Backbone as ProteinMPNN parsed JSONL, in Angstrom:
{"seq_chain_A": "MWQIKTSHEVDQFIDNLEITTQGKIRNVINLLKEYGHLLRTPHSKKIIGHDNLFELRSSGNSPVRLFYTVHKNEYYILRGFVKKTNKTPIREINTAISRIGELTS", "coords_chain_A": {"N_chain_A": [[0.655, -1.526, 0.289], [0.766, 2.241, -0.921], [0.956, 5.302, 0.314], [-1.242, 7.932, 1.235], [-1.33, 11.187, 0.956], [-3.941, 14.327, 1.491], [-4.708, 17.598, 1.261], [-7.0, 19.754, 3.46], [-8.286, 21.877, 1.832], [-8.741, 20.328, -0.651], [-9.715, 17.774, 0.477], [-12.402, 18.772, 1.132], [-12.999, 19.192, -1.327], [-13.207, 17.306, -2.4], [-15.73, 16.221, -0.377], [-17.876, 18.377, -0.988], [-19.139, 16.902, -3.505], [-21.015, 15.238, -5.091], [-22.827, 12.451, -3.842], [-22.465, 10.351, -5.514], [-20.187, 10.899, -7.193], [-18.227, 11.284, -5.731], [-17.87, 8.617, -4.429], [-17.11, 7.362, -6.83], [-14.726, 8.735, -7.119], [-13.093, 8.025, -4.479], [-12.679, 5.654, -5.019], [-10.696, 5.551, -7.072], [-9.003, 7.061, -6.047], [-7.959, 4.586, -3.618], [-7.422, 3.487, -5.729], [-4.759, 3.501, -6.659], [-3.727, 4.357, -4.218], [-3.486, 1.013, -3.851], [-1.762, 0.23, -6.303], [0.085, 2.197, -7.123], [2.421, 4.047, -8.696], [1.562, 2.175, -11.181], [-0.119, 2.35, -12.18], [-2.158, 3.687, -14.716], [-3.444, 4.54, -17.055], [-7.243, 4.553, -17.697], [-7.608, 5.596, -15.184], [-5.242, 7.103, -14.499], [-3.115, 9.86, -15.873], [-0.098, 10.804, -16.698], [0.62, 14.522, -16.826], [1.661, 16.216, -19.449], [4.544, 17.423, -19.889], [5.202, 18.435, -17.39], [6.949, 17.276, -15.344], [6.84, 15.919, -12.324], [3.848, 15.608, -12.36], [0.677, 14.951, -11.806], [-2.827, 13.055, -12.909], [-5.663, 11.789, -11.692], [-8.257, 10.033, -12.664], [-12.308, 10.323, -12.549], [-14.901, 9.652, -14.511], [-17.871, 10.563, -15.796], [-21.0, 12.431, -15.481], [-20.036, 14.443, -14.863], [-16.796, 14.685, -15.089], [-14.433, 14.248, -13.237], [-10.967, 15.793, -11.49], [-7.97, 15.112, -10.313], [-5.326, 16.453, -9.312], [-1.541, 14.795, -8.474], [1.43, 14.464, -6.948], [4.698, 13.301, -6.722], [6.314, 12.472, -3.222], [9.084, 12.223, -1.926], [8.406, 9.117, -1.162], [5.951, 9.51, -0.926], [2.554, 10.084, -2.031], [1.231, 13.091, -2.503], [-2.455, 14.467, -3.081], [-3.203, 17.2, -5.144], [-4.198, 19.338, -6.042], [-8.379, 18.934, -6.823], [-10.814, 19.12, -9.278], [-13.512, 19.915, -10.923], [-13.764, 18.392, -14.573], [-15.028, 20.827, -16.927], [-14.366, 21.148, -20.174], [-12.734, 20.064, -23.086], [-9.937, 20.471, -22.619], [-7.747, 20.797, -20.135], [-7.376, 23.493, -17.993], [-5.52, 25.479, -18.081], [-4.824, 26.923, -15.447], [-5.65, 25.32, -13.506], [-3.682, 23.289, -13.502], [-1.177, 25.429, -13.261], [-1.857, 25.631, -10.662], [-1.551, 24.031, -9.213], [1.274, 23.151, -9.381], [1.979, 25.196, -8.3], [1.387, 24.174, -5.754], [3.436, 22.044, -5.542], [5.398, 22.731, -5.503], [5.566, 24.578, -2.529], [5.556, 21.906, -1.643], [8.262, 20.989, -1.526], [9.511, 23.049, -0.924]], "CA_chain_A": [[-0.063, 0.192, 0.174], [1.424, 3.239, -0.729], [0.279, 6.902, 1.122], [-1.51, 8.769, 0.012], [-2.218, 12.581, 1.854], [-4.707, 15.972, 0.434], [-5.079, 18.885, 2.071], [-8.182, 19.855, 3.746], [-8.804, 21.744, 0.733], [-8.965, 19.159, -1.575], [-10.947, 16.6, 1.366], [-13.616, 19.762, 1.21], [-13.516, 19.222, -2.963], [-14.196, 15.991, -2.297], [-16.628, 15.999, 0.324], [-18.73, 18.511, -1.467], [-19.031, 16.319, -4.993], [-22.155, 13.855, -5.37], [-22.629, 11.485, -3.133], [-22.003, 8.769, -7.033], [-19.485, 11.228, -7.551], [-17.547, 10.96, -3.943], [-17.007, 7.448, -4.651], [-16.372, 6.909, -7.797], [-13.529, 8.977, -6.526], [-12.348, 7.808, -3.872], [-12.496, 4.227, -6.007], [-9.386, 6.117, -8.085], [-8.324, 7.566, -5.177], [-8.0, 3.745, -3.854], [-6.861, 2.305, -6.63], [-3.477, 4.954, -6.842], [-3.34, 3.684, -3.214], [-2.918, -0.266, -4.09], [-0.892, 0.319, -7.346], [1.423, 3.406, -6.779], [2.886, 4.731, -10.242], [1.806, 0.681, -11.836], [-1.278, 3.506, -12.326], [-2.319, 4.187, -15.531], [-4.855, 5.415, -18.591], [-7.946, 5.281, -17.671], [-7.482, 5.806, -13.855], [-3.606, 8.409, -14.128], [-2.028, 9.858, -17.18], [0.939, 12.325, -16.882], [0.492, 15.529, -17.808], [2.359, 16.733, -20.183], [5.393, 18.866, -19.844], [5.794, 18.575, -16.445], [8.062, 15.888, -14.996], [5.821, 15.076, -11.945], [2.372, 15.782, -12.304], [-0.287, 13.134, -12.852], [-3.957, 13.37, -12.654], [-6.127, 11.038, -11.392], [-9.885, 10.684, -13.096], [-13.515, 9.904, -12.754], [-15.044, 9.132, -15.473], [-19.432, 9.701, -15.759], [-22.004, 13.916, -16.502], [-19.495, 15.372, -14.547], [-15.895, 14.167, -14.945], [-13.694, 14.837, -12.123], [-9.718, 15.477, -11.571], [-7.385, 14.886, -8.772], [-3.699, 16.51, -9.991], [-1.267, 14.024, -7.786], [2.637, 14.158, -7.44], [5.283, 11.858, -5.753], [7.574, 13.368, -3.336], [9.598, 11.832, -0.733], [8.051, 8.306, -1.415], [4.216, 9.411, -0.656], [1.817, 10.505, -2.771], [0.439, 13.732, -1.902], [-3.35, 15.254, -4.103], [-2.711, 18.704, -5.178], [-6.015, 20.177, -6.013], [-9.344, 18.638, -7.259], [-11.265, 20.241, -10.444], [-14.574, 18.654, -12.141], [-13.704, 19.337, -16.11], [-16.242, 21.342, -17.91], [-13.955, 21.296, -21.09], [-11.391, 18.813, -23.268], [-8.304, 20.783, -22.985], [-7.427, 20.845, -18.297], [-7.511, 24.631, -17.464], [-3.488, 26.3, -17.011], [-4.985, 27.761, -14.456], [-4.919, 23.949, -12.887], [-1.972, 23.184, -13.668], [-0.095, 26.389, -12.439], [-2.028, 25.911, -9.132], [-0.464, 22.071, -9.0], [2.867, 23.289, -9.544], [2.811, 25.572, -7.173], [1.512, 22.841, -4.372], [4.462, 21.511, -5.887], [6.936, 23.967, -4.84], [5.558, 23.882, -0.906], [5.976, 21.208, -0.56], [9.828, 21.156, -2.104], [10.384, 24.342, -0.452]], "C_chain_A": [[0.826, 1.185, 0.275], [0.559, 4.358, -0.018], [0.528, 7.385, 0.519], [-2.029, 10.404, 1.293], [-2.56, 13.45, 0.462], [-4.159, 16.339, 1.969], [-6.327, 19.024, 2.666], [-8.795, 20.589, 2.609], [-9.715, 20.773, -0.219], [-10.153, 18.664, -0.796], [-12.266, 17.254, 1.095], [-13.975, 19.38, -0.295], [-14.484, 18.348, -2.43], [-16.115, 15.166, -1.312], [-18.122, 16.967, -0.454], [-19.257, 18.018, -2.604], [-21.196, 15.158, -3.924], [-22.331, 13.004, -4.582], [-21.85, 9.988, -4.386], [-20.459, 9.15, -7.288], [-17.676, 11.169, -6.285], [-17.153, 9.454, -4.065], [-16.816, 6.877, -5.465], [-14.619, 8.05, -7.776], [-12.196, 8.867, -5.313], [-11.625, 6.122, -4.777], [-10.951, 4.814, -5.944], [-8.333, 6.22, -7.115], [-7.405, 6.022, -4.002], [-6.819, 2.628, -4.273], [-5.235, 3.047, -6.607], [-3.255, 3.741, -5.389], [-2.355, 2.462, -3.192], [-1.828, 0.373, -5.039], [0.339, 1.235, -7.259], [1.482, 3.674, -8.031], [3.287, 3.539, -11.055], [0.871, 1.626, -12.474], [-1.935, 4.031, -13.626], [-3.639, 4.115, -16.349], [-5.807, 3.908, -18.56], [-8.423, 6.424, -16.516], [-6.352, 6.946, -13.655], [-3.469, 8.069, -14.961], [-1.194, 11.233, -16.444], [0.687, 13.323, -17.3], [1.9, 16.252, -18.694], [3.602, 17.22, -20.494], [5.372, 19.051, -18.497], [6.417, 17.227, -15.428], [6.743, 15.44, -13.572], [4.963, 15.503, -11.353], [1.576, 14.99, -12.65], [-1.333, 13.834, -12.503], [-5.016, 12.037, -12.448], [-7.641, 11.295, -12.256], [-10.405, 9.75, -13.275], [-14.122, 9.983, -14.195], [-17.066, 9.543, -15.255], [-19.633, 11.548, -16.397], [-20.683, 14.573, -16.121], [-17.932, 14.895, -14.203], [-14.913, 15.343, -14.245], [-12.313, 15.133, -11.909], [-9.139, 15.85, -10.619], [-5.834, 14.956, -9.195], [-3.012, 16.269, -8.399], [0.076, 14.582, -8.297], [3.07, 12.594, -6.176], [6.631, 13.036, -5.105], [8.145, 12.462, -2.305], [8.448, 10.235, -0.578], [6.714, 8.248, -0.895], [3.634, 10.149, -1.498], [1.037, 11.836, -2.579], [-0.485, 14.035, -3.392], [-3.554, 16.716, -3.655], [-3.827, 19.597, -4.731], [-6.761, 19.178, -6.858], [-10.169, 20.112, -7.783], [-12.368, 19.732, -10.527], [-13.854, 19.792, -13.832], [-14.723, 19.867, -16.28], [-15.211, 21.349, -19.606], [-12.829, 20.188, -21.468], [-10.436, 19.263, -23.012], [-8.6, 21.644, -21.18], [-7.117, 22.584, -18.988], [-5.788, 24.798, -17.167], [-3.458, 26.261, -15.79], [-4.992, 26.471, -13.391], [-4.05, 24.204, -12.451], [-0.998, 23.73, -12.996], [-0.864, 25.988, -10.731], [-1.708, 24.89, -8.202], [0.345, 22.554, -8.428], [2.797, 23.909, -9.105], [2.601, 24.856, -5.646], [2.593, 21.941, -4.773], [5.526, 21.911, -5.088], [6.997, 24.286, -3.393], [5.892, 22.908, -0.808], [8.079, 20.816, -0.845], [10.787, 21.932, -1.321], [10.664, 24.173, 1.75]], "O_chain_A": [[1.612, 1.258, 1.219], [-0.635, 4.111, 0.152], [1.421, 7.613, -0.297], [-2.889, 10.438, 2.172], [-2.119, 13.493, -0.687], [-3.649, 15.884, 2.993], [-7.01, 18.085, 2.257], [-9.861, 20.104, 2.232], [-10.923, 20.605, -0.387], [-11.315, 18.921, -1.112], [-13.234, 16.537, 0.841], [-15.17, 19.243, -0.561], [-15.68, 18.37, -2.139], [-16.977, 14.306, -1.491], [-19.231, 16.435, -0.504], [-20.127, 18.806, -2.975], [-21.863, 14.811, -2.95], [-21.263, 12.414, -4.749], [-21.069, 9.07, -4.136], [-19.59, 8.309, -7.52], [-16.459, 11.03, -6.401], [-16.0, 9.161, -3.749], [-16.329, 5.76, -5.288], [-13.637, 7.854, -8.493], [-11.049, 9.306, -5.232], [-10.473, 5.744, -4.987], [-10.169, 4.608, -5.016], [-7.198, 5.745, -7.159], [-6.288, 6.32, -3.577], [-6.044, 1.774, -3.843], [-4.637, 2.023, -6.277], [-2.775, 2.611, -5.486], [-1.174, 2.445, -2.844], [-0.978, 1.067, -4.482], [1.493, 0.815, -7.349], [0.411, 3.522, -8.62], [4.398, 3.372, -11.558], [1.173, 1.718, -13.664], [-2.34, 5.174, -13.412], [-4.694, 3.569, -16.029], [-5.543, 2.789, -18.999], [-9.094, 7.453, -16.597], [-6.498, 7.707, -12.699], [-3.493, 6.91, -15.376], [-1.604, 12.248, -15.882], [0.411, 13.237, -18.497], [2.952, 16.682, -18.221], [3.691, 17.487, -21.693], [5.6, 20.245, -18.303], [5.705, 16.321, -14.993], [5.814, 14.692, -13.875], [4.96, 15.805, -10.16], [1.65, 14.325, -13.683], [-1.242, 14.928, -11.946], [-4.971, 11.249, -13.394], [-8.105, 12.414, -12.478], [-9.995, 8.693, -13.755], [-13.412, 10.59, -14.997], [-17.638, 8.739, -14.519], [-18.936, 12.037, -17.286], [-20.155, 15.267, -16.99], [-17.736, 14.696, -13.004], [-14.687, 16.536, -14.451], [-11.952, 14.105, -12.482], [-9.537, 16.808, -9.956], [-5.146, 13.955, -9.398], [-3.362, 16.892, -7.396], [0.233, 15.039, -9.429], [2.548, 11.722, -5.482], [7.393, 13.831, -5.655], [7.234, 11.832, -1.767], [7.588, 10.392, 0.288], [6.255, 7.194, -0.453], [4.325, 11.115, -1.822], [-0.157, 11.555, -2.468], [0.042, 13.982, -4.503], [-3.858, 17.261, -2.595], [-4.198, 20.216, -3.733], [-6.077, 18.503, -7.627], [-10.269, 21.262, -7.355], [-12.266, 18.619, -10.012], [-13.626, 20.976, -14.082], [-15.643, 19.321, -15.672], [-16.028, 21.871, -20.365], [-12.167, 19.558, -20.644], [-9.56, 18.404, -23.114], [-9.305, 22.628, -20.956], [-6.748, 22.83, -20.136], [-5.093, 24.332, -16.264], [-2.577, 25.816, -15.054], [-4.296, 26.631, -12.388], [-3.589, 24.899, -11.546], [-0.149, 23.143, -12.326], [-0.177, 26.155, -9.723], [-1.617, 24.838, -6.975], [0.43, 22.572, -7.2], [3.986, 24.054, -8.819], [3.359, 24.934, -4.68], [2.568, 20.879, -4.152], [6.266, 21.406, -4.244], [8.097, 24.333, -2.842], [6.643, 22.676, 0.139], [8.829, 20.371, 0.024], [11.986, 21.824, -1.063], [11.297, 25.036, 2.359]]}, "name": "protein", "num_of_chains": 1, "seq": "MWQIKTSHEVDQFIDNLEITTQGKIRNVINLLKEYGHLLRTPHSKKIIGHDNLFELRSSGNSPVRLFYTVHKNEYYILRGFVKKTNKTPIREINTAISRIGELTS"}
């Protein structure tokens, strides 16, 4: 089992989702706990152009994405958002990148 850490903000984001969506997200987080770096598409995807940034993916009527990184052999979920467009908003990526900086400083 891998260690997963979340922030209060991420926990609140998940808690405010619809119950069925919460279940899907918690399922994907459990897959990350179990498989770690072996988790692949459709559940996890590397963010192109960023060395240590990945997204956990849930599907459904309102697809949810959770950005995560690996730091000191632990997985940190950095940011969650409901995906409304085909392309991931750059501001969401930038927020996740700034949180990586907070981990390493």
